[in-house]
N, CA, C and O of each residue as an XYZ file, in Angstrom:
972
protein
N     192.331    203.869     85.577
C     190.779    204.132     86.100
C     190.692    205.234     87.060
O     191.373    205.216     88.084
N     189.729    206.387     86.729
C     189.613    207.590     87.623
C     188.130    207.402     87.831
O     187.349    207.072     86.939
N     187.806    207.645     89.109
C     186.259    207.633     89.568
C     185.983    208.988     90.160
O     186.710    209.517     91.001
N     185.054    209.435     89.741
C     184.610    210.775     90.049
C     183.315    210.743     90.622
O     182.476    210.194     89.908
N     182.928    211.164     91.680
C     181.492    211.301     92.124
C     180.932    212.742     92.239
O     181.578    213.623     92.807
N     179.979    212.914     91.806
C     179.167    214.041     91.842
C     178.010    214.145     92.620
O     177.633    213.023     92.959
N     177.303    215.036     93.035
C     176.144    215.344     93.832
C     174.998    214.697     93.189
O     174.262    213.971     93.857
N     174.804    214.891     92.025
C     173.708    214.507     91.296
C     173.986    214.573     89.674
O     174.999    214.974     89.100
N     172.642    214.000     89.060
C     172.982    213.518     87.527
C     173.079    214.759     86.813
O     173.630    214.620     85.721
N     172.673    216.075     87.119
C     173.012    216.919     86.439
C     174.620    217.364     86.688
O     175.439    217.508     85.780
N     174.833    217.514     87.847
C     176.376    217.840     87.890
C     177.318    216.767     87.358
O     178.448    217.048     86.958
N     176.826    215.540     87.362
C     177.535    214.603     86.653
C     177.795    214.717     85.272
O     178.923    214.604     84.793
N     176.499    214.997     84.453
C     176.467    215.435     83.110
C     177.353    216.578     82.721
O     178.001    216.624     81.676
N     177.326    217.423     83.581
C     178.334    218.665     83.188
C     179.593    218.253     83.265
O     180.308    218.543     82.306
N     180.119    217.581     84.255
C     181.417    217.288     84.509
C     181.962    216.502     83.258
O     182.916    216.874     82.575
N     181.152    215.264     83.040
C     181.503    214.467     82.077
C     181.512    214.966     80.706
O     182.275    214.386     79.933
N     180.848    215.878     80.281
C     180.527    216.789     78.910
C     181.582    217.632     78.906
O     182.115    217.832     77.814
N     182.131    218.321     80.119
C     183.442    219.128     80.048
C     184.514    218.514     79.674
O     185.285    219.083     78.901
N     184.774    217.253     80.136
C     185.855    216.373     79.974
C     186.026    215.929     78.689
O     187.080    215.946     78.053
N     184.691    215.433     78.239
C     184.740    214.832     76.663
C     185.078    216.022     75.840
O     185.995    215.855     75.036
N     184.515    217.189     75.884
C     184.593    218.410     75.195
C     186.284    218.926     74.874
O     186.876    219.171     73.823
N     186.705    218.948     76.326
C     188.233    219.226     76.385
C     188.879    218.282     75.472
O     189.534    218.743     74.537
N     188.763    216.870     75.647
C     189.377    215.773     74.770
C     189.297    216.259     73.227
O     190.230    216.491     72.458
N     187.900    216.342     73.004
C     187.611    216.666     71.404
C     188.359    218.042     71.004
O     188.805    218.154     69.862
N     188.455    218.773     71.659
C     189.017    220.130     71.139
C     190.611    219.927     70.931
O     191.262    220.381     69.990
N     191.038    219.252     71.867
C     192.606    218.972     72.129
C     193.003    218.133     70.743
O     193.963    218.434     70.032
N     191.994    216.911     70.463
C     192.371    216.227     69.307
C     192.446    216.949     67.885
O     193.322    216.825     67.029
N     191.060    217.894     67.858
C     190.935    218.689     66.759
C     192.052    219.612     66.536
O     192.467    219.763     65.387
N     192.594    220.259     67.542
C     193.582    221.208     67.776
C     194.851    220.626     66.949
O     195.464    221.238     66.074
N     195.133    219.207     67.453
C     196.241    218.524     66.986
C     196.197    217.731     65.691
O     197.251    217.431     65.129
N     194.965    217.367     65.175
C     195.133    216.445     64.075
C     194.102    217.155     63.320
O     193.759    216.610     62.272
N     193.547    218.235     63.626
C     192.550    218.645     62.740
C     190.975    218.210     62.423
O     190.162    218.732     61.660
N     190.844    216.953     63.377
C     189.608    216.265     63.499
C     189.578    215.485     64.793
O     190.358    215.528     65.744
N     188.456    214.738     64.596
C     188.371    213.881     66.120
C     187.308    212.986     65.666
O     186.393    213.338     64.921
N     187.506    211.551     66.255
C     186.257    210.447     66.055
C     185.767    210.253     67.359
O     186.488    210.112     68.347
N     184.449    210.245     67.359
C     183.797    209.806     68.693
C     182.724    208.680     68.636
O     182.163    208.360     67.588
N     182.485    208.108     69.837
C     181.619    207.129     69.720
C     180.565    207.698     71.010
O     180.910    208.237     72.061
N     179.381    207.424     70.601
C     178.308    207.964     71.365
C     177.486    206.784     71.849
O     177.193    205.921     71.022
N     177.038    206.647     73.257
C     176.062    205.617     73.714
C     174.811    206.413     73.851
O     174.703    207.599     73.543
N     173.848    205.631     74.355
C     172.469    206.104     74.382
C     171.791    205.969     75.795
O     172.408    205.940     76.859
N     170.249    205.880     75.621
C     169.729    205.469     77.009
C     169.534    206.663     77.848
O     170.205    207.666     77.600
N     168.633    206.661     78.875
C     168.314    207.671     79.736
C     169.522    208.004     80.632
O     169.573    209.159     81.055
N     170.505    207.145     80.979
C     171.657    207.762     81.575
C     172.482    208.722     80.882
O     173.379    209.341     81.455
N     172.168    208.872     79.529
C     172.945    209.727     78.875
C     172.602    211.093     78.719
O     173.335    211.933     78.197
N     171.483    211.296     79.179
C     170.430    212.635     78.766
C     170.992    213.980     79.152
O     170.798    215.006     78.499
N     171.888    213.881     80.552
C     172.532    215.217     80.919
C     173.761    215.291     80.394
O     174.172    216.404     80.066
N     174.387    214.418     80.255
C     175.653    214.280     79.436
C     175.573    215.035     78.128
O     176.162    216.096     77.918
N     174.772    214.383     77.239
C     174.627    214.919     75.800
C     174.017    216.139     75.911
O     174.441    216.888     75.031
N     173.210    216.653     76.611
C     172.676    217.953     76.695
C     173.875    218.878     76.868
O     174.139    219.645     75.941
N     174.639    218.878     77.986
C     175.793    219.474     78.133
C     176.596    219.598     76.942
O     176.965    220.665     76.450
N     176.884    218.250     76.439
C     178.044    218.324     75.345
C     177.604    219.071     74.224
O     178.354    219.824     73.603
N     176.148    218.845     73.884
C     175.744    219.637     72.653
C     175.934    221.065     72.943
O     176.096    221.738     71.925
N     175.963    221.821     74.237
C     176.030    223.055     74.479
C     177.349    223.661     74.338
O     177.511    224.873     74.198
N     178.511    222.598     74.387
C     179.970    222.910     74.604
C     180.377    223.656     73.165
O     179.523    223.603     72.280
N     181.449    224.248     72.920
C     182.001    225.045     71.995
C     182.885    224.303     71.153
O     183.899    224.808     70.670
N     182.462    222.873     70.923
C     183.333    222.159     70.163
C     183.077    222.437     68.610
O     181.929    222.727     68.273
N     184.042    222.367     67.687
C     183.797    222.548     66.314
C     183.405    221.315     65.789
O     184.208    220.534     65.277
N     182.040    221.074     65.908
C     181.166    219.487     65.344
C     181.517    219.329     63.986
O     181.259    218.216     63.527
N     182.065    220.192     63.176
C     182.229    220.116     61.649
C     183.327    219.416     61.480
O     183.547    218.971     60.353
N     184.203    219.177     62.486
C     185.467    218.575     62.264
C     185.573    217.305     63.221
O     186.614    216.726     63.531
N     184.147    216.965     63.662
C     183.955    215.649     64.341
C     183.335    214.425     63.480
O     182.410    214.721     62.724
N     183.636    213.474     63.515
C     182.834    212.278     62.687
C     182.445    211.282     64.210
O     183.179    211.023     65.164
N     181.032    210.896     63.952
C     180.545    210.228     65.167
C     180.007    208.810     64.701
O     179.397    208.561     63.662
N     180.371    207.953     65.699
C     179.930    206.386     65.435
C     178.895    206.279     66.644
O     178.875    206.933     67.687
N     178.085    205.321     66.228
C     176.839    204.991     67.073
C     177.300    203.575     67.701
O     178.024    202.887     66.982
N     176.970    203.102     68.904
C     177.288    201.992     69.526
C     176.415    200.864     69.363
O     176.972    199.771     69.259
N     175.175    200.901     69.319
C     174.250    199.913     69.222
C     172.839    200.081     68.680
O     172.453    201.249     68.642
N     171.947    199.103     68.232
C     170.599    199.380     67.613
C     170.130    197.860     67.643
O     170.750    196.816     67.443
N     168.681    198.149     67.998
C     167.870    196.956     67.883
C     167.941    196.425     66.492
O     168.256    197.143     65.544
N     167.618    195.041     66.367
C     167.239    194.574     65.111
C     165.765    194.622     64.849
O     164.948    194.356     65.731
N     165.432    194.961     63.634
C     164.067    195.164     63.012
C     163.376    196.238     63.717
O     162.153    196.117     63.652
N     163.744    197.147     64.304
C     163.183    198.275     64.852
C     163.124    199.371     64.086
O     164.231    199.907     64.053
N     162.230    200.001     63.385
C     162.224    201.388     62.650
C     162.964    202.116     63.198
O     163.177    202.056     64.409
N     163.558    203.040     62.326
C     164.501    204.146     62.803
C     163.475    205.340     63.266
O     164.023    206.239     63.904
N     162.265    205.461     63.070
C     161.454    206.418     63.528
C     160.602    205.993     64.851
O     159.777    206.733     65.386
N     160.898    204.834     65.238
C     160.307    204.256     66.718
C     161.166    205.074     67.816
O     162.369    205.332     67.859
N     160.003    205.414     68.764
C     160.543    206.163     69.893
C     161.690    205.503     70.677
O     162.466    206.199     71.332
N     161.808    204.099     70.610
C     163.097    203.485     71.156
C     164.128    203.344     70.298
O     165.109    202.801     70.806
N     164.238    203.677     69.076
C     165.162    203.483     68.251
C     166.214    204.347     68.782
O     165.900    205.417     69.305
N     167.456    203.974     68.695
C     168.874    204.545     69.018
C     169.411    205.569     68.040
O     170.155    206.505     68.331
N     168.901    205.245     66.753
C     169.085    206.277     65.776
C     168.293    207.444     65.879
O     168.745    208.582     65.754
N     166.813    207.091     66.162
C     166.354    208.376     66.608
C     166.762    209.039     67.802
O     166.911    210.261     67.809
N     166.978    208.246     68.939
C     167.644    209.144     70.052
C     168.805    210.108     69.758
O     168.857    211.274     70.150
N     169.722    209.477     69.023
C     170.998    210.331     68.435
C     170.577    211.263     67.581
O     171.033    212.386     67.797
N     169.652    211.116     66.433
C     169.344    212.379     65.549
C     168.794    213.303     66.328
O     169.150    214.449     66.054
N     167.809    213.152     67.484
C     167.081    214.104     67.972
C     167.685    215.000     69.146
O     167.373    216.159     69.418
N     168.637    214.173     69.785
C     169.103    214.714     70.823
C     170.759    215.237     70.623
O     171.348    215.958     71.427
N     171.249    214.770     69.546
C     172.568    215.180     69.385
C     172.797    215.755     67.814
O     173.259    216.872     67.580
N     172.418    214.852     66.856
C     172.887    215.392     65.440
C     172.332    216.631     64.940
O     172.963    217.547     64.412
N     171.057    216.564     65.165
C     170.226    217.831     64.679
C     170.434    219.250     65.470
O     169.969    220.357     65.201
N     171.368    218.801     66.632
C     171.577    220.149     67.391
C     172.765    220.627     67.284
O     173.102    221.683     67.819
N     173.571    219.860     66.540
C     174.975    220.458     66.306
C     175.437    220.378     64.742
O     174.907    219.659     63.895
N     176.458    221.204     64.547
C     176.889    221.232     63.014
C     177.766    219.942     62.585
O     178.936    220.103     62.241
N     177.138    218.577     62.615
C     178.229    217.519     62.551
C     177.486    216.877     61.099
O     176.270    216.804     60.920
N     178.436    216.487     60.237
C     177.894    215.775     59.053
C     178.281    214.507     58.796
O     177.614    213.778     58.062
N     179.491    214.087     59.426
C     179.976    212.520     59.279
C     179.488    211.949     60.539
O     179.977    212.256     61.626
N     178.256    210.885     60.350
C     177.676    210.453     61.190
C     177.274    208.905     60.781
O     176.523    208.686     59.832
N     177.808    207.918     61.535
C     177.738    206.616     61.179
C     176.886    205.858     61.978
O     177.446    205.219     62.868
N     175.425    205.746     61.872
C     174.595    204.787     62.624
C     174.487    203.446     62.271
O     174.510    203.046     61.107
N     174.356    202.661     63.376
C     173.981    201.331     63.241
C     172.550    200.853     62.855
O     171.551    201.028     63.553
N     172.588    200.231     61.653
C     171.198    200.115     61.050
C     170.790    198.522     61.194
O     171.339    197.598     60.594
N     169.862    198.434     61.992
C     169.231    197.283     62.237
C     168.168    196.625     61.279
O     167.487    195.635     61.549
N     168.149    197.358     60.101
C     166.985    196.886     59.153
C     167.694    196.465     57.880
O     168.896    196.682     57.730
N     166.977    195.886     56.999
C     167.564    195.548     55.655
C     168.393    194.585     55.784
O     168.179    193.744     56.657
N     169.570    194.485     54.916
C     170.759    193.683     54.869
C     171.471    193.877     55.970
O     172.329    194.757     55.899
N     171.327    193.174     57.188
C     172.116    193.597     58.378
C     173.335    193.081     58.275
O     174.152    193.853     58.777
N     173.844    192.069     57.823
C     175.120    191.665     57.444
C     175.887    192.704     56.739
O     176.888    193.298     57.137
N     175.254    192.825     55.626
C     175.823    194.237     54.637
C     175.972    195.555     55.534
O     176.912    196.326     55.339
N     175.113    195.761     56.420
C     175.110    197.077     57.184
C     176.329    196.935     58.086
O     177.086    197.905     58.143
N     176.663    195.652     58.925
C     177.676    195.580     59.688
C     178.967    195.655     58.930
O     179.838    196.467     59.242
N     179.078    194.916     58.058
C     180.212    194.918     57.093
C     180.523    196.481     56.660
O     181.676    196.833     56.908
N     179.718    197.413     56.087
C     180.192    198.671     55.877
C     180.555    199.551     57.110
O     181.373    200.463     56.988
N     179.952    199.281     58.288
C     179.954    200.234     59.552
C     181.398    199.804     60.045
O     182.106    200.687     60.529
N     181.887    198.503     59.955
C     183.016    197.846     60.516
C     184.354    198.321     59.560
O     185.472    198.574     60.008
N     183.996    198.367     58.312
C     185.029    198.984     57.364
C     185.203    200.568     57.882
O     186.337    200.944     58.180
N     184.336    201.278     57.964
C     184.422    202.727     58.461
C     185.219    202.852     59.713
O     186.206    203.587     59.761
N     184.790    202.114     60.774
C     185.332    202.280     62.153
C     186.848    201.926     62.107
O     187.653    202.497     62.844
N     187.154    201.110     61.351
C     188.621    200.716     61.273
C     189.582    201.621     60.560
O     190.795    201.724     60.743
N     188.825    202.245     59.728
C     189.774    202.985     58.825
C     190.816    204.010     59.788
O     191.993    204.062     59.431
N     190.475    204.653     60.751
C     191.349    205.427     61.663
C     191.012    205.091     63.158
O     189.998    204.461     63.458
N     191.938    205.556     64.095
C     191.722    205.372     65.277
C     190.397    206.342     65.924
O     190.004    207.357     65.348
N     189.826    205.847     67.167
C     188.665    206.620     67.698
C     189.291    207.191     68.818
O     189.933    206.517     69.623
N     189.116    208.535     68.914
C     189.747    209.447     69.935
C     188.935    209.195     71.259
O     189.538    209.088     72.327
N     187.648    209.107     71.191
C     186.900    209.207     72.388
C     185.580    208.409     72.672
O     184.648    209.015     72.142
N     185.225    207.463     73.206
C     184.143    207.002     73.476
C     183.360    207.347     74.545
O     184.011    207.481     75.581
N     182.059    207.556     74.653
C     181.290    207.862     75.914
C     180.390    206.567     75.907
O     179.485    206.329     75.107
N     180.779    205.840     76.870
C     180.464    204.359     77.092
C     179.538    204.382     78.337
O     180.021    204.668     79.433
N     178.164    204.076     78.196
C     177.393    203.813     79.468
C     177.482    202.259     80.046
O     178.084    201.355     79.467
N     176.833    202.138     81.182
C     176.832    201.037     82.034
C     175.539    200.750     82.236
O     174.779    201.644     82.606
N     175.010    199.226     81.986
C     173.512    199.095     82.123
C     173.519    198.243     83.530
O     174.470    197.796     84.170
N     171.979    198.181     83.796
C     171.856    197.740     85.110
C     172.491    196.280     85.345
O     172.849    195.906     86.461
N     172.592    195.520     84.225
C     173.378    194.274     84.405
C     174.931    194.370     83.843
O     175.537    193.467     83.267
N     175.316    195.408     84.086
C     176.628    195.878     83.789
C     177.147    195.775     82.751
O     178.374    195.824     82.668
N     176.230    195.578     81.501
C     176.382    195.484     80.062
C     177.198    196.907     79.555
O     176.831    197.950     80.095
N     178.174    196.972     78.643
C     178.632    197.892     77.879
C     178.092    197.673     76.537
O     178.049    196.535     76.070
N     177.609    198.862     75.784
C     176.890    198.857     74.769
C     175.788    197.613     75.039
O     175.177    197.523     76.104
N     175.644    196.800     74.082
C     174.592    195.629     74.348
C     175.162    194.567     74.449
O     174.612    193.560     74.003
N     176.408    194.493     75.058
C     177.349    193.244     75.288
C     176.495    192.976     76.794
O     176.594    193.735     77.759
N     175.800    191.959     76.766
C     174.996    191.519     77.997
C     175.911    190.416     78.539
O     176.651    189.800     77.771
N     175.871    190.163     79.832
C     176.613    188.901     80.295
C     176.182    187.594     79.772
O     175.014    187.509     79.393
N     176.897    186.631     79.699
C     178.420    186.700     79.682
C     178.973    187.249     78.011
O     178.920    186.677     76.923
N     179.417    188.388     78.356
C     179.829    189.038     76.896
C     180.958    188.311     76.446
O     181.489    187.518     77.224
N     181.372    188.455     75.377
C     182.037    187.968     74.263
C     183.349    188.764     74.236
O     183.555    189.586     73.343
N     184.330    188.498     75.313
C     185.527    189.452     75.207
C     186.774    188.795     74.359
O     187.954    189.073     74.575
N     186.307    187.869     73.351
C     187.321    187.460     72.406
C     187.267    187.842     70.926
O     188.237    188.024     70.191
N     186.032    187.929     70.628
C     185.771    188.525     69.205
C     186.573    189.828     68.831
O     186.689    190.738     69.652
N     187.012    189.880     67.827
C     187.912    191.308     67.500
C     186.939    191.874     66.362
O     187.299    192.872     65.738
N     185.628    191.218     66.055
C     184.765    192.017     65.022
C     184.434    193.234     65.634
O     184.252    193.291     66.850
N     184.336    194.257     64.870
C     183.942    195.728     65.340
C     182.460    195.750     66.031
O     182.131    196.191     67.132
N     181.552    195.024     64.852
C     180.199    195.197     65.248
C     179.631    193.744     65.232
O     179.834    193.118     64.192
N     178.903    193.073     66.297
C     178.438    191.844     66.210
C     176.731    191.914     66.607
O     176.124    192.788     67.227
N     176.320    190.859     66.100
C     174.953    190.355     66.523
C     174.984    189.723     67.733
O     175.843    188.877     67.978
N     173.850    190.151     68.789
C     173.845    189.646     70.030
C     172.262    189.339     70.720
O     171.281    189.989     70.355
N     172.197    188.392     71.630
C     170.789    188.157     72.060
C     170.876    189.239     73.384
O     171.877    189.577     74.014
N     169.632    189.601     73.545
C     169.594    190.599     74.855
C     168.963    189.860     75.677
O     167.873    189.361     75.396
N     169.659    189.665     76.983
C     168.921    189.247     78.227
C     167.979    189.773     78.881
O     167.702    190.933     78.575
N     167.340    189.239     79.765
C     165.952    189.581     80.382
C     166.190    190.962     81.168
O     165.418    191.919     81.241
N     167.159    190.846     81.601
C     167.353    192.199     82.821
C     167.527    193.201     81.695
O     166.716    194.123     81.775
N     168.394    193.276     80.631
C     168.538    194.161     79.904
C     167.192    194.941     79.165
O     167.041    196.127     78.871
N     166.382    193.886     79.013
C     165.183    194.050     77.988
C     164.136    194.709     79.233
O     163.293    195.552     78.925
N     164.278    194.268     80.528
C     163.444    194.922     81.404
C     163.790    196.321     81.603
O     162.895    197.165     81.659
N     165.249    196.693     81.736
C     165.532    197.978     81.905
C     164.916    198.965     80.824
O     164.476    200.090     81.060
N     164.965    198.368     79.675
C     164.310    199.426     78.556
C     162.938    199.702     78.795
O     162.463    200.711     78.273
N     161.912    198.652     79.806
C     160.637    198.941     79.971
C     160.700    199.848     81.186
O     159.905    200.786     81.249
N     161.525    199.657     82.095
C     161.712    200.630     83.311
C     162.038    202.201     82.984
O     161.722    203.237     83.569
N     162.729    201.965     81.915
C     163.109    203.423     81.495
C     161.894    204.206     80.552
O     161.923    205.383     80.192
N     160.909    203.276     80.286
C     159.805    204.016     79.476
C     160.080    203.991     77.773
O     159.477    204.696     76.964
N     161.017    203.118     77.492
C     161.033    203.088     76.116
C     160.096    202.164     75.361
O     159.818    202.258     74.166
N     159.626    201.214     76.264
C     158.702    200.350     75.661
C     157.678    199.924     76.753
O     157.996    199.967     77.942
N     156.543    199.546     76.376
C     155.163    199.343     77.077
C     155.419    198.168     77.964
O     155.058    198.306     79.132
N     155.916    197.160     77.661
C     156.205    195.704     77.961
C     157.392    195.059     77.689
O     157.973    195.382     76.653
N     157.911    194.151     78.453
C     159.029    193.499     78.028
C     158.729    192.594     76.611
O     159.620    192.340     75.801
N     157.404    192.182     76.471
C     157.172    191.532     75.176
C     157.409    192.395     74.140
O     157.621    191.836     73.063
N     157.442    193.834     74.147
C     157.574    194.744     73.175
C     159.042    195.039     72.764
O     159.277    195.594     71.691
N     159.989    194.684     73.581
C     161.351    194.944     73.383
C     162.019    193.769     72.447
O     161.850    192.575     72.694
N     162.696    194.191     71.485
C     163.361    193.305     70.703
C     164.190    192.370     71.333
O     164.733    192.826     72.340
N     164.498    191.057     71.028
C     165.306    190.292     71.499
C     166.813    190.038     70.912
O     167.595    189.231     71.414
N     167.040    190.682     70.006
C     168.252    190.595     69.382
C     168.829    192.340     69.001
O     168.025    193.270     68.941
N     170.088    192.490     68.812
C     170.537    193.828     68.337
C     171.864    193.642     67.793
O     172.460    192.566     67.735
N     172.307    194.824     67.379
C     173.739    194.946     66.756
C     174.416    195.776     67.879
O     173.918    196.814     68.314
N     175.474    195.299     68.277
C     176.316    196.014     69.051
C     177.958    196.158     68.710
O     178.646    195.296     68.164
N     178.372    197.388     69.147
C     179.826    197.364     69.101
C     180.432    196.347     70.206
O     180.049    196.304     71.375
N     181.334    195.624     69.701
C     182.089    194.573     70.475
C     182.678    195.207     71.612
O     182.884    196.420     71.646
N     183.008    194.269     72.723
C     183.908    194.803     73.742
C     185.186    195.311     73.286
O     185.635    196.390     73.672
N     185.876    194.414     72.330
C     187.359    194.789     71.867
C     187.074    195.976     71.252
O     187.637    196.925     71.798
N     186.279    196.309     70.141
C     186.089    197.567     69.695
C     185.984    198.901     70.556
O     186.517    199.979     70.294
N     185.188    198.591     71.627
C     184.994    199.734     72.451
C     186.573    200.299     73.260
O     186.844    201.468     73.535
N     187.259    199.336     73.457
C     188.404    199.318     74.232
C     189.521    199.835     73.268
O     190.660    200.033     73.690
N     189.153    200.060     71.895
C     190.080    200.820     70.889
C     189.932    201.983     71.209
O     190.978    202.577     70.949
N     188.971    202.842     71.768
C     188.991    204.182     72.021
C     190.006    204.590     72.805
O     190.341    203.988     73.826
N     190.654    205.827     72.297
C     191.865    206.113     73.074
C     191.487    206.737     74.514
O     192.286    206.827     75.446
N     190.110    207.164     74.543
C     189.766    207.729     76.054
C     188.508    207.251     76.129
O     187.835    207.173     75.101
N     188.054    206.899     77.233
C     186.823    206.206     77.415
C     186.277    206.978     78.569
O     186.932    207.096     79.604
N     184.737    207.665     78.372
C     184.185    208.273     79.531
C     183.132    207.597     79.748
O     182.461    207.323     78.753
N     182.698    207.163     80.959
C     181.439    206.667     81.301
C     180.498    207.208     82.248
O     180.769    207.002     83.431
N     179.304    207.947     81.947
C     178.453    208.738     82.728
C     177.237    207.613     83.226
O     176.385    207.114     82.491
N     177.408    207.396     84.555
C     176.603    206.352     85.030
C     175.860    206.931     86.323
O     176.365    206.780     87.436
N     174.501    207.678     86.118
C     173.873    208.144     87.199
C     172.825    207.193     87.673
O     172.303    206.401     86.888
N     172.490    207.253     88.990
C     171.235    206.635     89.580
C     171.349    205.396     90.397
O     172.186    204.523     90.167
N     170.481    205.353     91.353
C     170.595    204.238     92.439
C     170.471    202.859     91.630
O     171.081    201.877     92.054
N     169.631    202.768     90.387
C     169.166    201.585     89.743
C     170.516    200.964     89.070
O     170.473    199.859     88.529
N     171.780    201.771     89.135
C     172.923    201.475     88.642
C     173.869    201.086     89.922
O     174.952    200.574     89.637
N     173.628    201.238     90.997
C     174.505    200.828     92.037
C     175.243    199.461     92.349
O     176.358    199.341     92.855
N     174.384    198.459     91.941
C     174.827    197.480     91.952
C     175.719    196.820     90.973
O     176.563    195.958     91.221
N     175.385    197.400     89.696
C     176.437    197.226     88.552
C     177.647    197.811     88.842
O     178.676    197.192     88.574
N     177.705    199.151     89.459
C     178.758    199.600     89.598
C     179.620    198.972     90.660
O     180.804    198.752     90.406
N     179.116    198.675     91.810
C     179.594    197.857     92.916
C     180.543    196.656     92.209
O     181.773    196.608     92.240
N     179.666    195.740     91.591
C     180.420    194.834     91.083
C     181.293    195.175     89.913
O     182.152    194.371     89.551
N     181.142    196.197     89.368
C     182.230    196.419     88.497
C     183.678    196.951     89.196
O     184.775    196.603     88.758
N     183.539    197.644     90.087
C     184.645    198.017     91.162
C     185.162    196.829     91.560
O     186.301    196.546     91.189
N     184.533    196.059     92.261
C     184.679    195.119     93.251
C     185.494    193.919     92.581
O     186.567    193.545     93.055
N     184.962    193.385     91.536
C     185.410    192.055     90.811
C     186.594    192.276     89.865
O     186.914    193.361     89.381
N     187.236    191.030     89.657
C     188.381    191.150     88.675
C     187.452    190.994     87.319
O     186.230    190.855     87.269
N     188.371    191.058     86.266
C     187.688    190.969     85.044
C     187.003    189.673     84.855
O     187.504    188.566     85.053
N     185.785    189.933     84.444
C     184.886    188.551     84.165
C     183.808    189.014     82.742
O     183.325    190.118     82.492
N     183.689    187.825     82.046
C     182.626    188.190     81.072
C     181.167    188.244     81.779
O     180.254    188.725     81.108
N     180.848    187.714     83.277
C     179.844    187.852     83.787
C     179.529    189.276     84.074
O     178.342    189.602     84.084
N     180.441    190.158     84.307
C     180.139    191.593     84.498
C     181.007    192.246     83.325
O     182.215    192.411     83.492
N     180.445    192.572     82.269
C     181.140    193.089     81.164
C     181.929    194.302     81.414
O     183.092    194.397     81.021
N     181.275    195.303     82.111
C     182.041    196.446     82.514
C     183.499    196.308     83.195
O     184.316    197.214     83.031
N     183.801    195.226     83.921
C     184.944    195.197     84.470
C     186.015    195.249     83.488
O     187.107    195.700     83.832
N     185.807    194.806     82.219
C     186.785    194.936     81.107
C     187.279    196.488     81.005
O     188.460    196.731     80.756
N     186.419    197.424     81.189
C     187.024    198.868     81.337
C     187.997    199.056     82.283
O     188.731    200.020     82.064
N     188.193    198.494     83.154
C     189.265    198.737     84.169
C     190.568    198.419     83.598
O     191.557    198.931     84.122
N     190.700    197.674     82.635
C     192.116    197.436     81.986
C     192.450    198.441     80.959
O     193.524    198.423     80.358
N     191.369    199.467     80.728
C     191.753    200.633     79.629
C     192.627    201.483     80.386
O     192.453    201.707     81.584
N     193.682    202.020     79.618
C     194.500    203.096     80.136
C     194.114    204.325     80.249
O     194.953    205.117     80.678
N     192.922    204.773     79.945
C     192.383    206.145     80.199
C     190.872    205.793     80.225
O     190.189    205.725     79.203
N     190.437    205.588     81.403
C     188.983    205.359     81.730
C     188.505    206.091     82.723
O     188.863    205.769     83.855
N     187.696    207.111     82.581
C     186.988    207.883     83.605
C     185.537    207.566     83.930
O     184.638    207.657     83.094
N     185.357    207.185     85.211
C     184.012    206.769     85.725
C     183.079    207.875     86.438
O     183.407    208.136     87.595
N     182.097    208.482     85.981
C     181.541    209.428     86.689
C     180.313    209.256     87.446
O     179.346    209.192     86.687
N     180.064    209.176     88.461
C     178.887    208.787     89.268
C     178.304    209.651     89.879
O     178.812    210.769     89.789
N     177.068    209.523     90.712
C     176.316    210.541     91.334
C     176.161    209.733     92.777
O     176.647    208.650     93.105
N     175.351    210.604     93.490
C     175.147    209.986     94.834
C     174.472    208.521     94.633
O     174.804    207.513     95.257
N     173.635    208.586     93.812
C     172.935    207.215     93.764
C     173.694    205.893     93.102
O     173.596    204.766     93.589
N     174.310    206.146     92.153
C     175.303    205.083     91.680
C     176.432    204.710     92.392
O     176.982    203.611     92.317
N     176.742    205.581     93.034
C     177.947    205.243     93.929
C     177.657    204.749     95.397
O     178.575    204.454     96.162
N     176.199    204.668     95.776
C     175.902    204.624     97.058
C     176.307    203.223     97.782
O     176.316    203.141     99.010
N     176.640    202.136     96.945
C     176.974    201.120     97.526
C     178.615    200.840     97.590
O     179.048    199.777     98.037
N     179.504    201.922     97.089
C     180.791    201.709     97.205
C     181.553    202.008     98.593
O     181.053    202.782     99.409
N     182.520    201.501     98.779
C     183.007    201.971    100.161
C     184.203    203.127     99.743
O     185.372    202.815     99.519
N     183.727    204.374     99.689
C     184.551    205.509     99.517
C     184.338    206.471    100.536
O     184.977    207.523    100.535
């Protein structure tokens, strides 16, 4: 685990994107391609903006999506498919994109997506951390045991309230209660993990992640056991750490 503290979210995003771009270019140079997992949410705005502007050959990158609400239309403003399409896919020359689809035949959607992600190793995952210390939509207590790549989960109240606080939904009643998420096990299969976590609202989650041993009650603690995890913080998210 490596922790990097930047002055603000803009510097955080630039630093995280530079590291991600470096890894992607190294893998493309070595293997002729790279496989990438992207997370969404307000915390990823600056990192994605900088990543899009980097000189990665996106035509050689295959992207996988972390999570999505069940029964939320793809054109809804809070849809993560919509988020990634507008903030990333439409801005780079990338053709191999695998979205999480929470509509239609959900079990078949999960089956097909799981088959795709298991075909080859994932080079890098950009994995955010929620206010309740979730990774993807693995809310506490997270399932650390399943080895299924994608699973259906119930979203807890704190997670759903975060979506309201960030402006994605007008009220908690409007936030879906179920989602499809990449499992904790599958996240840990990423060869390199980078977490961009700005803002004082994440300070408690970061302190708990750093201070506690691995526990399903604090899902992000599982990342500490990964062999190549870099955590990017700013002055707000790092404010409760003894550093």
